OpenMM code with the backbone's topology and positions (N, CA, C; nanometers):
from openmm import Vec3, app, unit

residues = "UNK UNK UNK UNK UNK UNK UNK UNK UNK UNK UNK UNK UNK UNK UNK UNK UNK UNK UNK UNK UNK UNK UNK UNK UNK UNK UNK UNK UNK UNK UNK UNK UNK UNK UNK UNK UNK UNK UNK UNK UNK UNK UNK UNK UNK UNK UNK UNK UNK UNK UNK UNK UNK UNK UNK UNK UNK UNK UNK UNK UNK UNK UNK UNK UNK UNK UNK UNK UNK UNK UNK UNK UNK UNK UNK UNK UNK UNK UNK UNK UNK UNK UNK UNK UNK UNK UNK UNK UNK UNK UNK UNK UNK UNK UNK UNK UNK UNK UNK UNK UNK UNK UNK UNK UNK UNK UNK UNK UNK UNK UNK".split()
positions = [
    Vec3(0.0397, -0.1350, 0.0230),
    Vec3(-0.0088, -0.0506, -0.0350),
    Vec3(0.0706, 0.1156, -0.0227),
    Vec3(0.0438, 0.1895, -0.0900),
    Vec3(0.1167, 0.3343, -0.0688),
    Vec3(-0.0243, 0.5059, -0.0876),
    Vec3(0.1038, 0.5349, 0.0254),
    Vec3(0.0482, 0.6784, 0.0074),
    Vec3(0.1270, 0.7762, 0.0225),
    Vec3(0.0767, 0.8540, -0.0241),
    Vec3(0.1255, 1.0236, -0.1105),
    Vec3(0.1456, 1.0751, 0.1136),
    Vec3(0.2612, 1.1510, 0.0956),
    Vec3(0.2953, 1.2310, 0.2713),
    Vec3(0.3351, 1.3824, 0.1444),
    Vec3(0.3641, 1.4471, 0.2621),
    Vec3(0.4020, 1.5635, 0.2212),
    Vec3(0.5047, 1.6024, 0.1947),
    Vec3(0.6669, 1.5090, 0.2003),
    Vec3(0.7524, 1.5044, 0.1553),
    Vec3(0.7960, 1.3443, 0.0362),
    Vec3(0.8297, 1.2661, 0.0901),
    Vec3(0.8021, 1.1449, 0.0027),
    Vec3(0.7426, 1.0381, 0.1064),
    Vec3(0.7402, 0.9721, -0.0974),
    Vec3(0.6063, 0.8358, -0.0798),
    Vec3(0.6662, 0.7349, 0.0379),
    Vec3(0.5500, 0.6720, 0.1716),
    Vec3(0.5680, 0.5840, 0.2121),
    Vec3(0.5282, 0.4715, 0.2210),
    Vec3(0.5631, 0.3856, 0.1669),
    Vec3(0.4984, 0.1939, 0.0841),
    Vec3(0.6169, 0.1096, 0.1292),
    Vec3(0.5509, -0.0269, 0.0841),
    Vec3(0.5793, -0.1506, 0.1560),
    Vec3(0.5012, -0.2432, 0.1206),
    Vec3(0.4943, -0.1758, -0.0486),
    Vec3(0.4239, -0.3331, -0.1395),
    Vec3(0.5482, -0.3264, -0.2237),
    Vec3(0.6457, -0.3184, -0.2352),
    Vec3(0.7722, -0.3252, -0.3088),
    Vec3(0.8248, -0.5020, -0.2089),
    Vec3(0.8431, -0.4284, -0.0745),
    Vec3(0.8552, -0.5606, 0.0464),
    Vec3(0.8043, -0.6421, 0.0729),
    Vec3(0.6171, -0.5925, 0.0449),
    Vec3(0.5633, -0.7493, 0.0546),
    Vec3(0.5815, -0.8086, -0.0883),
    Vec3(0.5812, -0.8001, -0.1795),
    Vec3(0.6481, -0.8881, -0.3311),
    Vec3(0.7402, -0.9821, -0.2737),
    Vec3(0.8345, -0.8655, -0.1651),
    Vec3(1.0071, -0.9661, -0.2552),
    Vec3(1.0108, -1.0409, -0.1358),
    Vec3(0.9228, -1.0297, 0.0006),
    Vec3(0.8997, -1.0975, 0.0780),
    Vec3(0.8669, -1.2664, 0.0545),
    Vec3(0.6637, -1.2241, -0.0637),
    Vec3(0.5938, -1.2881, -0.1122),
    Vec3(0.7002, -1.4266, -0.1760),
    Vec3(0.8152, -1.3029, -0.2739),
    Vec3(0.9180, -1.4305, -0.4043),
    Vec3(1.0442, -1.4896, -0.2962),
    Vec3(1.0558, -1.4367, -0.1588),
    Vec3(1.2025, -1.4905, -0.0880),
    Vec3(1.1400, -1.6107, -0.0275),
    Vec3(0.9301, -1.6121, 0.0418),
    Vec3(0.8924, -1.7389, 0.0664),
    Vec3(0.9178, -1.8628, -0.0335),
    Vec3(0.8837, -1.8079, -0.1568),
    Vec3(0.8128, -1.8678, -0.2710),
    Vec3(0.9839, -1.9484, -0.2776),
    Vec3(1.1560, -1.8731, -0.2724),
    Vec3(1.2148, -1.9437, -0.2381),
    Vec3(1.2080, -1.9992, -0.1874),
    Vec3(1.2059, -2.0170, -0.0774),
    Vec3(1.2158, -2.0704, 0.0423),
    Vec3(1.1799, -2.2216, 0.0277),
    Vec3(1.0625, -2.1868, 0.0036),
    Vec3(0.9465, -2.3602, 0.0081),
    Vec3(1.0039, -2.4057, -0.1448),
    Vec3(1.1279, -2.3705, -0.2270),
    Vec3(1.1420, -2.3866, -0.2900),
    Vec3(1.2957, -2.5174, -0.2096),
    Vec3(1.3615, -2.4363, -0.1732),
    Vec3(1.4351, -2.4901, -0.1400),
    Vec3(1.4615, -2.6164, -0.0506),
    Vec3(1.3035, -2.5899, 0.0535),
    Vec3(1.3034, -2.6612, 0.1343),
    Vec3(1.3528, -2.8176, 0.0914),
    Vec3(1.2632, -2.8169, 0.0078),
    Vec3(1.1665, -2.9187, -0.1349),
    Vec3(1.3410, -2.9734, -0.1489),
    Vec3(1.3922, -2.8829, -0.1360),
    Vec3(1.5500, -2.9454, -0.2421),
    Vec3(1.6935, -2.9847, -0.1680),
    Vec3(1.5984, -2.9991, -0.0139),
    Vec3(1.7019, -3.0003, 0.0685),
    Vec3(1.6597, -3.1346, 0.1200),
    Vec3(1.5140, -3.1923, 0.0915),
    Vec3(1.4230, -3.2878, 0.1235),
    Vec3(1.4963, -3.4532, 0.0218),
    Vec3(1.4960, -3.3501, -0.0821),
    Vec3(1.5621, -3.4666, -0.2004),
    Vec3(1.6963, -3.3960, -0.2055),
    Vec3(1.8016, -3.3638, -0.1626),
    Vec3(1.9505, -3.3493, -0.1978),
    Vec3(2.0239, -3.3116, -0.2460),
    Vec3(1.8898, -3.2127, -0.3820),
    Vec3(1.9331, -3.2006, -0.4505),
    Vec3(2.0787, -3.0704, -0.5021),
    Vec3(2.1772, -3.1199, -0.4616),
    Vec3(2.3312, -2.9847, -0.4310),
    Vec3(2.2471, -2.8586, -0.5485),
    Vec3(2.2753, -2.9518, -0.6105),
    Vec3(2.2939, -2.7585, -0.7329),
    Vec3(2.1641, -2.7087, -0.7096),
    Vec3(2.0817, -2.7833, -0.7597),
    Vec3(1.9546, -2.6773, -0.7273),
    Vec3(1.9100, -2.5824, -0.5755),
    Vec3(2.0056, -2.6690, -0.4526),
    Vec3(2.0290, -2.5603, -0.3181),
    Vec3(2.1357, -2.4402, -0.3548),
    Vec3(2.2578, -2.4909, -0.4097),
    Vec3(2.3283, -2.3903, -0.4674),
    Vec3(2.2520, -2.3094, -0.5230),
    Vec3(2.1852, -2.2866, -0.6576),
    Vec3(2.1380, -2.1633, -0.7118),
    Vec3(1.9772, -2.0752, -0.6326),
    Vec3(1.9407, -2.1790, -0.5854),
    Vec3(1.8631, -2.0747, -0.4678),
    Vec3(1.9151, -2.0526, -0.3570),
    Vec3(2.0268, -2.1016, -0.3246),
    Vec3(2.0901, -1.9482, -0.2047),
    Vec3(2.0988, -1.8506, -0.2464),
    Vec3(2.2271, -1.8626, -0.3621),
    Vec3(2.1880, -1.7485, -0.4746),
    Vec3(2.1239, -1.6848, -0.4776),
    Vec3(1.9707, -1.7086, -0.5488),
    Vec3(1.9111, -1.6251, -0.4995),
    Vec3(1.7975, -1.6015, -0.3908),
    Vec3(1.8392, -1.6647, -0.2783),
    Vec3(1.8025, -1.6553, -0.1039),
    Vec3(1.8535, -1.5069, -0.1048),
    Vec3(2.0296, -1.4818, -0.1790),
    Vec3(2.0904, -1.3992, -0.1208),
    Vec3(2.0347, -1.2157, -0.1765),
    Vec3(2.0033, -1.2567, -0.3000),
    Vec3(1.9696, -1.1451, -0.4491),
    Vec3(1.8759, -1.0693, -0.3507),
    Vec3(1.7806, -1.1478, -0.2834),
    Vec3(1.6205, -1.0917, -0.2585),
    Vec3(1.6856, -1.0506, -0.1332),
    Vec3(1.7306, -1.0864, -0.0581),
    Vec3(1.7826, -1.0060, 0.0818),
    Vec3(1.8101, -0.9286, 0.0703),
    Vec3(1.9277, -0.8938, -0.0254),
    Vec3(1.9723, -0.7446, -0.0179),
    Vec3(1.8635, -0.7171, -0.0721),
    Vec3(1.8084, -0.7040, -0.1733),
    Vec3(1.6844, -0.6731, -0.2224),
    Vec3(1.5714, -0.5677, -0.1221),
    Vec3(1.5667, -0.7176, -0.0040),
    Vec3(1.4360, -0.7172, 0.0428),
    Vec3(1.5356, -0.5633, 0.1355),
    Vec3(1.6442, -0.5856, 0.2154),
    Vec3(1.7501, -0.4228, 0.2913),
    Vec3(1.6592, -0.3436, 0.2087),
    Vec3(1.7307, -0.3377, 0.0658),
    Vec3(1.7529, -0.2370, 0.0636),
    Vec3(1.6307, -0.1434, 0.0285),
    Vec3(1.5350, -0.1949, 0.0080),
    Vec3(1.3091, -0.1945, -0.0190),
    Vec3(1.3850, -0.0673, 0.1245),
    Vec3(1.3973, -0.1867, 0.2546),
    Vec3(1.3414, -0.1774, 0.3857),
    Vec3(1.4734, 0.0266, 0.3845),
    Vec3(1.4947, -0.0067, 0.3877),
    Vec3(1.5916, 0.1800, 0.3835),
    Vec3(1.5381, 0.2538, 0.2968),
    Vec3(1.4640, 0.2114, 0.1681),
    Vec3(1.4189, 0.3309, 0.1468),
    Vec3(1.2319, 0.3656, 0.2186),
    Vec3(1.2230, 0.2652, 0.2531),
    Vec3(1.0666, 0.2957, 0.3555),
    Vec3(1.2052, 0.3732, 0.4498),
    Vec3(1.2518, 0.3486, 0.5134),
    Vec3(1.2897, 0.3989, 0.6312),
    Vec3(1.2826, 0.5567, 0.6339),
    Vec3(1.4181, 0.5938, 0.4890),
    Vec3(1.4966, 0.7137, 0.4691),
    Vec3(1.2749, 0.7990, 0.3991),
    Vec3(1.2095, 0.7516, 0.4012),
    Vec3(1.0709, 0.8114, 0.2955),
    Vec3(1.0153, 0.8306, 0.4829),
    Vec3(1.0431, 0.7451, 0.6011),
    Vec3(0.9838, 0.7531, 0.6733),
    Vec3(1.0189, 0.8883, 0.7843),
    Vec3(1.1411, 0.8787, 0.7559),
    Vec3(1.2356, 0.9906, 0.7889),
    Vec3(1.2425, 1.1199, 0.6887),
    Vec3(1.1972, 1.1385, 0.5884),
    Vec3(1.1806, 1.2238, 0.5878),
    Vec3(1.0541, 1.3207, 0.5332),
    Vec3(0.9562, 1.2353, 0.6600),
    Vec3(0.8262, 1.2591, 0.7316),
    Vec3(0.7713, 1.2927, 0.8005),
    Vec3(0.8873, 1.2651, 0.9272),
    Vec3(0.8976, 1.3021, 1.0108),
    Vec3(0.8987, 1.2281, 1.0684),
    Vec3(0.8503, 1.0786, 1.0889),
    Vec3(0.8647, 0.9679, 1.1211),
    Vec3(1.0119, 0.8743, 1.2101),
    Vec3(1.0898, 0.8350, 1.3039),
    Vec3(1.1489, 0.7565, 1.2984),
    Vec3(1.1338, 0.6654, 1.2023),
    Vec3(1.2350, 0.6918, 1.1371),
    Vec3(1.3459, 0.5517, 1.0586),
    Vec3(1.4043, 0.4454, 1.0894),
    Vec3(1.2278, 0.3579, 1.1324),
    Vec3(1.2545, 0.2112, 1.1195),
    Vec3(1.1546, 0.1731, 1.1458),
    Vec3(1.0948, 0.0043, 1.2322),
    Vec3(0.9877, -0.0625, 1.2553),
    Vec3(0.9093, 0.0026, 1.3499),
    Vec3(0.9414, 0.1327, 1.4200),
    Vec3(0.9055, 0.1782, 1.5836),
    Vec3(0.8269, 0.3457, 1.4192),
    Vec3(0.8549, 0.3834, 1.3560),
    Vec3(0.8220, 0.4869, 1.2394),
    Vec3(0.7406, 0.4634, 1.1930),
    Vec3(0.7419, 0.2945, 1.1606),
    Vec3(0.6829, 0.2551, 1.0573),
    Vec3(0.5074, 0.2492, 1.1799),
    Vec3(0.5529, 0.2492, 1.2265),
    Vec3(0.3972, 0.1627, 1.3232),
    Vec3(0.3543, 0.3242, 1.3584),
    Vec3(0.4539, 0.3743, 1.3925),
    Vec3(0.4013, 0.5579, 1.3817),
    Vec3(0.3083, 0.6206, 1.2657),
    Vec3(0.3656, 0.5850, 1.1966),
    Vec3(0.3131, 0.6556, 1.0305),
    Vec3(0.2114, 0.5592, 1.0434),
    Vec3(0.1964, 0.4522, 1.0736),
    Vec3(0.0692, 0.3955, 0.9842),
    Vec3(-0.0495, 0.4219, 1.1285),
    Vec3(0.0085, 0.4565, 1.2379),
    Vec3(-0.0776, 0.4809, 1.3466),
    Vec3(-0.1739, 0.6821, 1.3271),
    Vec3(-0.1412, 0.6734, 1.2414),
    Vec3(-0.1199, 0.8338, 1.1718),
    Vec3(-0.2121, 0.8295, 1.0434),
    Vec3(-0.2185, 0.7295, 1.0190),
    Vec3(-0.2695, 0.7275, 0.8783),
    Vec3(-0.4444, 0.7255, 0.9441),
    Vec3(-0.4497, 0.6142, 1.0469),
    Vec3(-0.6070, 0.5940, 1.0529),
    Vec3(-0.6254, 0.5038, 0.9767),
    Vec3(-0.5781, 0.4415, 0.8879),
    Vec3(-0.7043, 0.4285, 0.8108),
    Vec3(-0.6664, 0.2420, 0.8270),
    Vec3(-0.7515, 0.1396, 0.8346),
    Vec3(-0.7794, -0.0382, 0.9299),
    Vec3(-0.7012, -0.1496, 0.7886),
    Vec3(-0.8036, -0.0268, 0.6645),
    Vec3(-0.7195, -0.1174, 0.5824),
    Vec3(-0.5707, -0.1047, 0.5202),
    Vec3(-0.4643, -0.0709, 0.6017),
    Vec3(-0.3179, 0.0092, 0.6000),
    Vec3(-0.3204, -0.0800, 0.6522),
    Vec3(-0.3512, -0.0905, 0.7810),
    Vec3(-0.3380, -0.1839, 0.9183),
    Vec3(-0.3364, -0.3207, 0.8773),
    Vec3(-0.4466, -0.3729, 0.8428),
    Vec3(-0.4184, -0.4487, 0.7461),
    Vec3(-0.3253, -0.5267, 0.7261),
    Vec3(-0.2942, -0.4812, 0.5966),
    Vec3(-0.1663, -0.4485, 0.4538),
    Vec3(-0.0765, -0.5432, 0.5146),
    Vec3(-0.0608, -0.4142, 0.6543),
    Vec3(0.1126, -0.4706, 0.6963),
    Vec3(0.0373, -0.5817, 0.8052),
    Vec3(0.0241, -0.5997, 0.8710),
    Vec3(0.0388, -0.6814, 1.0083),
    Vec3(-0.0219, -0.8149, 0.8987),
    Vec3(0.0013, -0.8545, 0.7645),
    Vec3(-0.0423, -0.9609, 0.7096),
    Vec3(0.1178, -0.9655, 0.5931),
    Vec3(0.1312, -0.8168, 0.5626),
    Vec3(0.2987, -0.8591, 0.5361),
    Vec3(0.3690, -0.8899, 0.6423),
    Vec3(0.3730, -0.8019, 0.7860),
    Vec3(0.4128, -0.8919, 0.9249),
    Vec3(0.4639, -1.0388, 0.9365),
    Vec3(0.3080, -1.0641, 0.9210),
    Vec3(0.2856, -1.1916, 0.9214),
    Vec3(0.3280, -1.2806, 0.8519),
    Vec3(0.3867, -1.2691, 0.6819),
    Vec3(0.4555, -1.3187, 0.5716),
    Vec3(0.5860, -1.3336, 0.6183),
    Vec3(0.6613, -1.2214, 0.6615),
    Vec3(0.7823, -1.2051, 0.7027),
    Vec3(0.8304, -1.3091, 0.8235),
    Vec3(0.8065, -1.3093, 0.9140),
    Vec3(0.7845, -1.3927, 1.0463),
    Vec3(0.7802, -1.5529, 0.9916),
    Vec3(0.7704, -1.5900, 0.8809),
    Vec3(0.6464, -1.6975, 0.7802),
    Vec3(0.8323, -1.7217, 0.7097),
    Vec3(0.8641, -1.6191, 0.6468),
    Vec3(1.0053, -1.6656, 0.6108),
    Vec3(1.0960, -1.6420, 0.6482),
    Vec3(1.0663, -1.5815, 0.7645),
    Vec3(1.2468, -1.5754, 0.8532),
    Vec3(1.2057, -1.7698, 0.8891),
    Vec3(1.0729, -1.8235, 0.9596),
    Vec3(1.0571, -1.9530, 1.0396),
    Vec3(1.1117, -2.0714, 0.9281),
    Vec3(1.0790, -1.9723, 0.7983),
    Vec3(1.1355, -2.0822, 0.6936),
    Vec3(1.2499, -2.1471, 0.7165),
    Vec3(1.3024, -1.9264, 0.6767),
    Vec3(1.4622, -1.9972, 0.6423),
    Vec3(1.5693, -2.0645, 0.7392),
    Vec3(1.5175, -2.0546, 0.8906),
    Vec3(1.5052, -2.0875, 1.0427),
    Vec3(1.5360, -2.2359, 0.9925),
    Vec3(1.4422, -2.2788, 0.9572),
    Vec3(1.3820, -2.4534, 1.0083),
    Vec3(1.5432, -2.4875, 0.8586),
    Vec3(1.5170, -2.4618, 0.7098),
    Vec3(1.5826, -2.4620, 0.6431),
    Vec3(1.7074, -2.4885, 0.6580),
] * unit.nanometer
topology = app.Topology()
chain = topology.addChain("A")
for resn in residues:
    res = topology.addResidue(resn, chain)
    for name in ("N", "CA", "C"):
        topology.addAtom(name, app.Element.getBySymbol(name[0]), res)
């Protein structure tokens, strides 16, 4: 979801898409681990690394947008921004994104 603010756009749409891609990659990695497909595992590790770097870049961009709009450049600032928006639909999207992110973290830990 993207909303325009007075200074810079704050969005987590790209973050959400990247995390969905990561979750799909982790699922394929899990399958490859089960069948011990070493070649696939090596390729998936590289793919996962690229996705994690992209997630880091989009998070930093979101933090910069938060800071430019007077919010703390962190997840705490994101929560404050969400509260300031006072739009339940945006909060639900953020909560869904956080659940997916936590699911990806757990799947990565298990893998």
